[in-house]
Kinemage of the C-alpha trace (Angstrom):
@kinemage 1
@onewidth
@group {chain A} dominant
@subgroup {mainchain}
@vectorlist {calphas} color= white
{ca met a 1} P -82.043 81.999 15.221
{ca ser a 2} L -83.972 79.209 13.497
{ca leu a 3} L -82.529 80.025 10.292
{ca ile a 4} L -78.842 79.740 11.817
{ca lys a 5} L -80.068 76.353 13.313
{ca ala a 6} L -81.220 75.285 9.925
{ca ile a 7} L -78.067 76.294 8.089
{ca thr a 8} L -75.896 74.572 10.599
{ca ser a 9} L -78.081 71.514 10.931
{ca ser a 10} L -76.351 68.047 10.004
{ca ser a 11} L -79.406 67.678 7.328
{ca phe a 12} L -78.638 70.989 5.460
{ca ala a 13} L -74.796 69.945 5.122
{ca thr a 14} L -75.735 66.730 4.119
{ca ser a 15} L -77.943 67.874 1.412
{ca ile a 16} L -75.439 70.474 0.315
{ca asn a 17} L -72.673 67.686 -0.078
{ca lys a 18} L -75.183 65.416 -1.961
{ca gly a 19} L -75.837 68.233 -4.446
{ca phe a 20} L -71.880 68.858 -4.960
{ca asn a 21} L -71.511 65.185 -5.498
{ca asn a 22} L -74.284 64.771 -7.794
{ca leu a 23} L -72.873 67.741 -9.678
{ca cys a 24} L -69.514 65.997 -9.701
{ca tyr a 25} L -70.771 62.602 -10.977
{ca ser a 26} L -72.656 64.690 -13.830
{ca ile a 27} L -69.544 66.434 -15.001
{ca gly a 28} L -67.688 62.955 -14.825
{ca asp a 29} L -70.396 61.402 -16.735
{ca lys a 30} L -70.011 64.019 -19.582
{ca phe a 31} L -66.471 63.185 -19.954
{ca glu a 32} L -66.834 59.461 -19.391
{ca lys a 33} L -66.763 58.882 -22.970
{ca ser a 34} L -64.561 61.956 -24.049
{ca pro a 35} L -60.976 61.243 -25.694
{ca lys a 36} L -60.155 63.837 -23.188
{ca lys a 37} L -61.036 61.883 -20.371
{ca asp a 38} L -57.723 60.905 -18.755
{ca thr a 39} L -56.414 64.387 -18.958
{ca phe a 40} L -59.617 65.663 -17.379
{ca thr a 41} L -59.243 63.002 -14.430
{ca lys a 42} L -55.666 64.210 -14.119
{ca val a 43} L -56.522 67.653 -13.698
{ca leu a 44} L -59.326 66.864 -11.177
{ca asn a 45} L -57.035 64.716 -8.944
{ca lys a 46} L -54.570 67.963 -9.006
{ca ile a 47} L -57.145 70.223 -7.669
{ca glu a 48} L -59.278 67.800 -5.668
{ca pro a 49} L -60.409 69.626 -2.270
{ca thr a 50} L -60.600 67.024 0.498
{ca gly a 51} L -62.410 68.120 3.525
{ca ala a 52} L -60.318 70.897 5.080
{ca asn a 53} L -57.156 69.934 3.142
{ca asn a 54} L -56.942 71.289 -0.642
{ca ser a 55} L -54.410 70.595 -3.235
{ca phe a 56} L -51.459 73.135 -4.080
{ca pro a 57} L -52.706 74.268 -7.399
{ca ala a 58} L -56.430 74.712 -5.825
{ca leu a 59} L -54.787 76.654 -2.777
{ca leu a 60} L -52.803 78.638 -5.112
{ca ala a 61} L -55.578 79.679 -7.262
{ca leu a 62} L -57.690 80.576 -3.980
{ca met a 63} L -54.854 82.718 -2.656
{ca ile a 64} L -54.143 84.516 -6.174
{ca gly a 65} L -57.749 84.840 -7.031
{ca ala a 66} L -59.299 85.702 -3.815
{ca val a 67} L -56.356 87.576 -2.103
{ca val a 68} L -54.091 89.233 -4.447
{ca leu a 69} L -56.217 90.154 -7.680
{ca pro a 70} L -59.202 91.463 -5.689
{ca arg a 71} L -56.737 93.846 -3.728
{ca val a 72} L -54.981 95.018 -6.921
{ca thr a 73} L -58.362 95.653 -8.654
{ca met a 74} L -59.457 97.651 -5.653
{ca ala a 75} L -56.181 99.624 -5.548
{ca leu a 76} L -56.513 100.331 -9.464
{ca lys a 77} L -60.149 101.901 -8.604
{ca arg a 78} L -59.211 103.839 -5.604
{ca asn a 79} L -56.823 106.615 -7.044
{ca pro a 80} L -57.537 106.344 -10.980
{ca asp a 81} L -55.755 109.848 -11.068
{ca asp a 82} L -52.895 109.370 -9.166
{ca lys a 83} L -50.707 106.766 -10.635
{ca glu a 84} L -48.066 106.838 -8.444
{ca ala a 85} L -49.995 106.353 -5.230
{ca thr a 86} L -51.723 103.451 -7.071
{ca met a 87} L -48.246 101.851 -7.985
{ca asp a 88} L -47.256 102.354 -4.178
{ca glu a 89} L -50.348 100.279 -3.112
{ca ile a 90} L -49.819 97.723 -5.768
{ca lys a 91} L -45.886 97.535 -4.639
{ca glu a 92} L -46.901 97.014 -1.028
{ca ile a 93} L -49.787 94.346 -1.832
{ca leu a 94} L -47.307 92.443 -3.924
{ca phe a 95} L -44.735 92.973 -1.270
{ca arg a 96} L -46.545 91.635 1.611
{ca asp a 97} L -49.157 89.321 -0.039
{ca ile a 98} L -46.601 87.132 -2.069
{ca gln a 99} L -44.416 86.597 0.749
{ca thr a 100} L -47.302 85.665 2.906
{ca ile a 101} L -48.842 83.277 0.157
{ca val a 102} L -45.010 81.747 -0.570
{ca ile a 103} L -44.609 81.222 3.237
{ca ile a 104} L -48.357 79.586 3.700
{ca leu a 105} L -48.036 77.245 0.536
{ca leu a 106} L -44.094 76.608 0.396
{ca ala a 107} L -42.202 77.437 3.566
{ca thr a 108} L -44.090 75.593 6.503
{ca asn a 109} L -43.638 72.499 4.728
{ca ala a 110} L -40.232 72.866 3.298
{ca ile a 111} L -38.813 73.968 6.707
{ca ala a 112} L -40.572 70.862 8.388
{ca ala a 113} L -39.571 68.613 5.605
{ca gly a 114} L -35.990 69.919 5.722
{ca val a 115} L -35.631 69.619 9.475
{ca ser a 116} L -37.190 66.277 9.681
{ca gly a 117} L -34.790 64.837 6.828
{ca lys a 118} L -32.008 65.720 8.940
{ca met a 119} L -33.219 64.265 12.041
{ca ser a 120} L -34.148 61.230 10.342
{ca asn a 121} L -30.226 60.525 10.040
{ca lys a 122} L -30.281 61.123 14.205
{ca val a 123} L -33.073 58.567 14.851
{ca gly a 124} L -32.118 56.288 12.442
{ca phe a 125} L -35.539 55.848 10.610
{ca ala a 126} L -37.329 57.933 7.907
{ca leu a 127} L -39.527 60.873 9.207
{ca thr a 128} L -40.035 62.140 5.652
{ca asp a 129} L -41.927 60.119 2.685
{ca lys a 130} L -38.698 60.748 0.598
{ca pro a 131} L -35.161 60.546 1.693
{ca phe a 132} L -32.718 63.568 0.729
{ca glu a 133} L -30.293 62.378 -1.960
{ca lys a 134} L -26.676 61.746 -0.236
{ca val a 135} L -24.436 64.416 -1.635
{ca phe a 136} L -21.379 63.712 0.543
{ca asp a 137} L -20.031 60.001 1.328
{ca ser a 138} L -17.804 61.187 4.230
{ca asp a 139} L -18.784 60.170 7.635
{ca gln a 140} L -15.820 61.752 9.398
{ca lys a 141} L -16.576 64.684 11.804
{ca gly a 142} L -14.628 68.080 12.113
{ca leu a 143} L -11.800 69.283 10.109
{ca lys a 144} L -11.054 66.038 8.386
{ca gly a 145} L -14.735 65.329 7.400
{ca phe a 146} L -14.842 68.710 5.880
{ca asp a 147} L -11.708 68.210 3.969
{ca glu a 148} L -12.861 64.938 2.600
{ca lys a 149} L -15.980 66.666 1.461
{ca val a 150} L -14.176 69.265 -0.220
{ca gln a 151} L -12.168 66.990 -1.899
{ca glu a 152} L -15.274 64.923 -3.112
{ca phe a 153} L -16.782 68.116 -4.574
{ca val a 154} L -13.263 68.973 -6.432
{ca his a 155} L -12.959 65.729 -8.205
{ca asn a 156} L -16.779 65.482 -8.926
{ca pro a 157} L -18.407 69.030 -8.800
{ca ile a 158} L -21.074 68.315 -11.487
{ca asp a 159} L -22.596 65.233 -9.588
{ca lys a 160} L -22.541 66.814 -6.121
{ca ser a 161} L -24.276 69.955 -7.623
{ca lys a 162} L -26.754 67.855 -9.267
{ca lys a 163} L -27.575 66.143 -5.874
{ca phe a 164} L -27.632 69.357 -4.125
{ca phe a 165} L -29.927 71.183 -6.492
{ca lys a 166} L -32.264 67.864 -6.494
{ca asn a 167} L -32.561 68.112 -2.775
{ca leu a 168} L -33.231 71.791 -3.021
{ca val a 169} L -36.100 71.234 -5.502
{ca asp a 170} L -37.513 68.343 -3.582
{ca leu a 171} L -37.517 70.317 -0.481
{ca ile a 172} L -39.610 73.277 -2.137
{ca asn a 173} L -41.641 71.312 -4.480
{ca pro a 174} L -45.187 71.223 -3.035
{ca met a 175} L -46.278 68.510 -5.619
{ca gly a 176} L -44.173 65.394 -5.546
{ca gly a 177} L -41.683 66.831 -3.295
{ca ile a 178} L -40.386 65.749 0.256
{ca asn a 179} L -43.130 65.828 2.981
{ca ala a 180} L -42.708 65.407 6.824
{ca tyr a 181} L -44.759 62.533 7.805
{ca thr a 182} L -48.048 63.035 9.573
{ca asn a 183} L -48.596 61.263 12.981
{ca glu a 184} L -50.788 59.008 11.073
{ca gln a 185} L -48.132 57.697 8.723
{ca ile a 186} L -45.619 57.350 11.466
{ca val a 187} L -48.086 55.098 13.471
{ca ser a 188} L -48.953 53.241 10.148
{ca lys a 189} L -45.642 52.831 9.393
{ca tyr a 190} L -43.805 51.691 12.572
{ca ser a 191} L -46.365 49.885 14.629
{ca gly a 192} L -49.461 47.387 14.038
{ca phe a 193} L -47.304 44.519 13.230
{ca asp a 194} L -48.637 40.988 14.208
{ca ser a 195} L -45.100 39.007 13.737
{ca ile a 196} L -41.716 38.924 13.813
{ca ala a 197} L -41.465 38.445 10.041
{ca glu a 198} L -43.138 41.680 9.518
{ca ala a 199} L -40.577 43.384 11.999
{ca gln a 200} L -37.994 41.760 9.560
{ca lys a 201} L -39.477 43.450 6.458
{ca leu a 202} L -39.369 46.609 8.738
{ca phe a 203} L -35.639 46.600 9.202
{ca asn a 204} L -34.947 45.795 5.680
{ca gln a 205} L -36.986 48.594 4.568
{ca ile a 206} L -34.964 50.831 6.796
{ca ala a 207} L -31.981 49.845 5.365
{ca glu a 208} L -33.305 50.448 1.864
{ca glu a 209} L -34.468 53.862 2.649
{ca lys a 210} L -30.765 54.796 4.132
{ca gly a 211} L -31.760 54.414 7.683
{ca asp a 212} L -29.599 52.957 10.382
{ca lys a 213} L -31.180 49.406 11.365
{ca asn a 214} L -28.794 48.895 13.786
{ca lys a 215} L -29.325 52.083 15.559
{ca val a 216} L -33.270 51.223 15.329
{ca phe a 217} L -33.072 47.881 16.521
{ca asn a 218} L -30.792 48.985 19.729
{ca thr a 219} L -33.619 51.655 20.522
{ca val a 220} L -36.267 48.995 20.245
{ca met a 221} L -34.090 46.591 22.396
{ca asp a 222} L -33.249 49.481 24.986
{ca ser a 223} L -36.962 50.046 25.335
{ca leu a 224} L -37.849 46.447 26.278
{ca ile a 225} L -34.807 46.251 28.388
{ca glu a 226} L -36.058 49.608 30.411
{ca lys a 227} L -39.593 47.849 30.709
{ca gln a 228} L -37.997 44.801 32.113
{ca asn a 229} L -35.903 46.453 34.451
{ca ala a 230} L -38.946 48.455 35.896
{ca ala a 231} L -40.859 44.982 36.014
{ca ile a 232} L -38.075 43.494 38.248
{ca leu a 233} L -37.861 46.549 40.532
{ca asn a 234} L -41.486 46.457 40.956
{ca ala a 235} L -41.197 42.671 41.699
{ca lys a 236} L -38.717 43.303 44.294
{ca asn a 237} L -40.788 45.910 46.089
{ca ala a 238} L -43.704 43.639 45.977
{ca gln a 239} L -41.468 40.845 47.680
{ca leu a 240} L -40.961 43.338 50.416
{ca thr a 241} L -44.848 43.560 51.082
{ca gly a 242} L -44.911 39.672 51.336
{ca asp a 243} L -46.336 39.155 47.980
{ca ser a 244} L -44.742 35.981 46.029
{ca val a 245} L -43.302 36.972 42.820
{ca asn a 246} L -40.697 35.045 40.702
{ca val a 247} L -37.976 37.489 40.398
{ca asp a 248} L -35.493 35.228 38.666
{ca ala a 249} L -37.731 34.550 36.192
{ca leu a 250} L -37.912 38.052 35.186
{ca glu a 251} L -34.208 38.456 35.465
{ca lys a 252} L -33.760 35.474 33.083
{ca val a 253} L -35.768 37.248 30.471
{ca leu a 254} L -33.802 40.464 31.013
{ca asn a 255} L -30.351 38.628 30.331
{ca glu a 256} L -32.072 37.061 27.127
{ca leu a 257} L -32.894 40.732 25.929
{ca asn a 258} L -29.425 41.694 26.659
{ca glu a 259} L -28.336 38.650 24.440
{ca val a 260} L -30.377 39.549 21.372
{ca lys a 261} L -29.385 43.101 21.674
{ca ala a 262} L -25.611 42.095 21.901
{ca gln a 263} L -26.110 39.660 18.801
{ca gly a 264} L -27.635 42.431 16.637
{ca val a 265} L -30.420 43.040 13.967
{ca asp a 266} L -28.372 40.933 11.403
{ca glu a 267} L -28.964 37.893 13.542
{ca leu a 268} L -32.698 38.301 13.659
{ca leu a 269} L -32.448 39.195 10.006
{ca ala a 270} L -30.673 35.779 9.177
{ca lys a 271} L -33.418 33.882 10.735
{ca asn a 272} L -35.455 31.356 8.155
{ca asp a 273} L -39.246 30.579 8.775
{ca asp a 274} L -38.541 27.699 11.174
{ca ala a 275} L -36.295 29.637 13.420
{ca leu a 276} L -38.466 32.743 13.392
{ca lys a 277} L -41.555 30.703 14.676
{ca ala a 278} L -39.315 29.213 17.526
{ca phe a 279} L -38.056 32.762 18.486
{ca glu a 280} L -41.416 34.441 18.289
{ca asn a 281} L -42.591 31.912 21.017
{ca ser a 282} L -39.968 32.822 23.290
{ca ala a 283} L -40.072 35.497 26.003
{ca val a 284} L -38.183 37.779 24.191
{ca gly a 285} L -39.852 37.409 20.784
{ca lys a 286} L -43.155 37.699 22.524
{ca gln a 287} L -42.236 40.941 23.848
{ca leu a 288} L -40.876 41.910 20.477
{ca val a 289} L -44.227 41.241 18.848
{ca asn a 290} L -46.045 43.123 21.672
{ca phe a 291} L -43.909 45.995 21.060
{ca phe a 292} L -44.518 46.473 17.184
{ca lys a 293} L -48.216 45.803 17.896
{ca asp a 294} L -48.488 48.686 20.192
{ca lys a 295} L -49.442 52.057 18.566
{ca glu a 296} L -47.332 53.976 20.892
{ca asn a 297} L -44.351 52.110 20.969
{ca lys a 298} L -40.954 53.874 21.375
{ca leu a 299} L -40.379 54.291 17.568
{ca val a 300} L -43.968 55.706 17.105
{ca thr a 301} L -43.690 58.167 20.106
{ca thr a 302} L -39.976 59.239 18.933
{ca gly a 303} L -41.108 60.152 15.540
{ca thr a 304} L -44.517 61.749 16.355
{ca asn a 305} L -42.858 63.734 19.086
{ca thr a 306} L -39.827 64.837 16.857
{ca asn a 307} L -41.941 65.798 13.902
{ca gly a 308} L -44.460 67.449 15.999
{ca val a 309} L -41.948 69.701 17.979
{ca leu a 310} L -40.346 70.585 14.158
{ca lys a 311} L -43.550 71.428 12.698
{ca met a 312} L -44.562 73.504 15.458
{ca ala a 313} L -41.196 75.216 15.520
{ca ala a 314} L -41.625 75.696 11.798
{ca phe a 315} L -45.242 77.228 12.184
{ca ala a 316} L -43.987 79.581 14.992
{ca phe a 317} L -41.237 80.836 12.812
{ca asn a 318} L -43.561 81.586 10.003
{ca ile a 319} L -46.001 83.366 12.537
{ca leu a 320} L -43.335 85.594 13.909
{ca tyr a 321} L -42.055 86.578 10.516
{ca leu a 322} L -45.650 87.192 9.009
{ca gly a 323} L -46.726 89.068 12.490
{ca phe a 324} L -43.711 90.994 13.077
{ca gly a 325} L -40.812 90.770 10.691
{ca leu a 326} L -42.833 91.198 7.489
{ca pro a 327} L -44.511 94.433 8.825
{ca met a 328} L -41.107 95.424 10.037
{ca leu a 329} L -39.696 95.273 6.856
{ca asn a 330} L -42.601 96.869 4.992
{ca glu a 331} L -41.903 99.965 7.369
{ca lys a 332} L -38.319 100.090 6.631
{ca arg a 333} L -39.111 100.036 2.887
{ca leu a 334} L -41.628 102.851 3.256
{ca glu a 335} L -39.424 104.702 5.415
{ca arg a 336} L -36.469 104.394 2.990
{ca lys a 337} L -38.639 105.535 0.091
{ca tyr a 338} L -40.150 108.513 1.586
{ca leu a 339} L -37.063 109.845 3.359
{ca lys a 340} L -35.203 109.166 -0.038
{ca glu a 341} L -37.994 111.226 -1.864
{ca gln a 342} L -37.825 114.302 0.948
{ca gly a 343} L -34.024 114.501 0.742
{ca pro a 344} L -31.790 115.145 3.945
{ca asp a 345} L -34.459 117.280 5.885
{ca gly a 346} L -36.946 114.790 5.350
{ca val a 347} L -37.722 114.015 8.929
{ca glu a 348} L -37.930 117.681 9.610
{ca met a 349} L -40.416 118.058 6.787
{ca gln a 350} L -42.532 115.165 8.040
{ca gln a 351} L -42.549 116.685 11.474
{ca ala a 352} L -43.675 120.036 9.891
{ca asn a 353} L -46.367 118.172 8.030
{ca leu a 354} L -47.865 117.533 11.309
{ca asn a 355} L -48.803 121.374 11.289
{ca thr a 356} L -50.427 121.500 8.229
{ca ser a 357} L -54.311 122.741 8.223
{ca ser a 358} L -55.586 119.008 7.399
{ca val a 359} L -53.549 117.488 10.172
{ca ala a 360} L -54.382 120.484 12.692
{ca lys a 361} L -58.004 119.357 12.691
{ca leu a 362} L -56.852 115.644 14.214
{ca thr a 363} L -57.130 114.864 18.030
{ca asn a 364} L -53.994 114.587 19.816
{ca glu a 365} L -54.349 110.756 19.662
{ca glu a 366} L -54.739 110.842 16.017
{ca lys a 367} L -51.906 112.922 15.562
{ca asn a 368} L -49.614 110.511 17.253
{ca ile a 369} L -51.119 107.686 15.295
{ca phe a 370} L -50.105 109.790 12.332
{ca ala a 371} L -46.427 110.677 13.714
{ca ser a 372} L -45.854 106.989 14.133
{ca phe a 373} L -46.829 106.024 10.810
{ca ile a 374} L -44.550 108.412 9.175
{ca lys a 375} L -41.617 107.902 11.100
């Protein structure tokens, strides 16, 4: 127990970390004056492990070097005289492990990014670090929209195809492609503002990112109006119990909120510095500033909840496939292979194999397991 405590102690971890840091610094010093310094630095940046997270090249090397190659090596050693059995085992390893690696390294991120990119259009603001290229310009729905998209493709198929494949490459590219925002990125991007001027910059940025600044502005104002209605309702209930509350003042602010919403975001963006300062000191302006200061405002909660659900859905899909779908496909693959080799009477021949001398020595439970395997 003392050895385990020593290994898991913070001082042990600190000394190990310090040793690795010193090793890295010594390597860096050797390359400091080297003409290949820039190239070496780029390589280090690509494979840099950061705590529990690792770069794609590092993970790929880990998966191939620690998962696939050792298993293939063991398969080659296991039956050196039976080439067919060796090839069967290697095919199974590649069939299962390569898919698993691709799903772990690519599919989870790609599915989350793809769906988050689509959801960005619905909520009006970016949920990914890069926008998708807009392939079609038609905003029409139904058959009319479909017909317009077809006509766009017919008139310019090369450009439309380029944009489509660029989106596809960005989606599956683990290095420099499209990634769904983390919760920390969403909080940083859509909250923590101290002034209306910063809110102006956000709405302009949303427009630059091909978002819908009007939809986002309405979301903000609806959130403030909803809170104001709740405050008025609480004030009226307080009056019933004899408390002195100025409901008229609260309702005046509610009317001002509705007026600002009706004016739209363009009215807010058109304000110069003096007008911004005056607006910021008004009741509505103060509420807007408080909204964007709040790290749990409506934009943040919408973004984090949406991305969280989508990432969990992508994760659950991959778990279901790796846990159930992939083994089932592998079973079907083996079943087709051995039934094909044994001919039309393969099933009967397999059942007959249960009566061989080697199988006869098995227990009933082991026979059932063996029978299930060769089905």
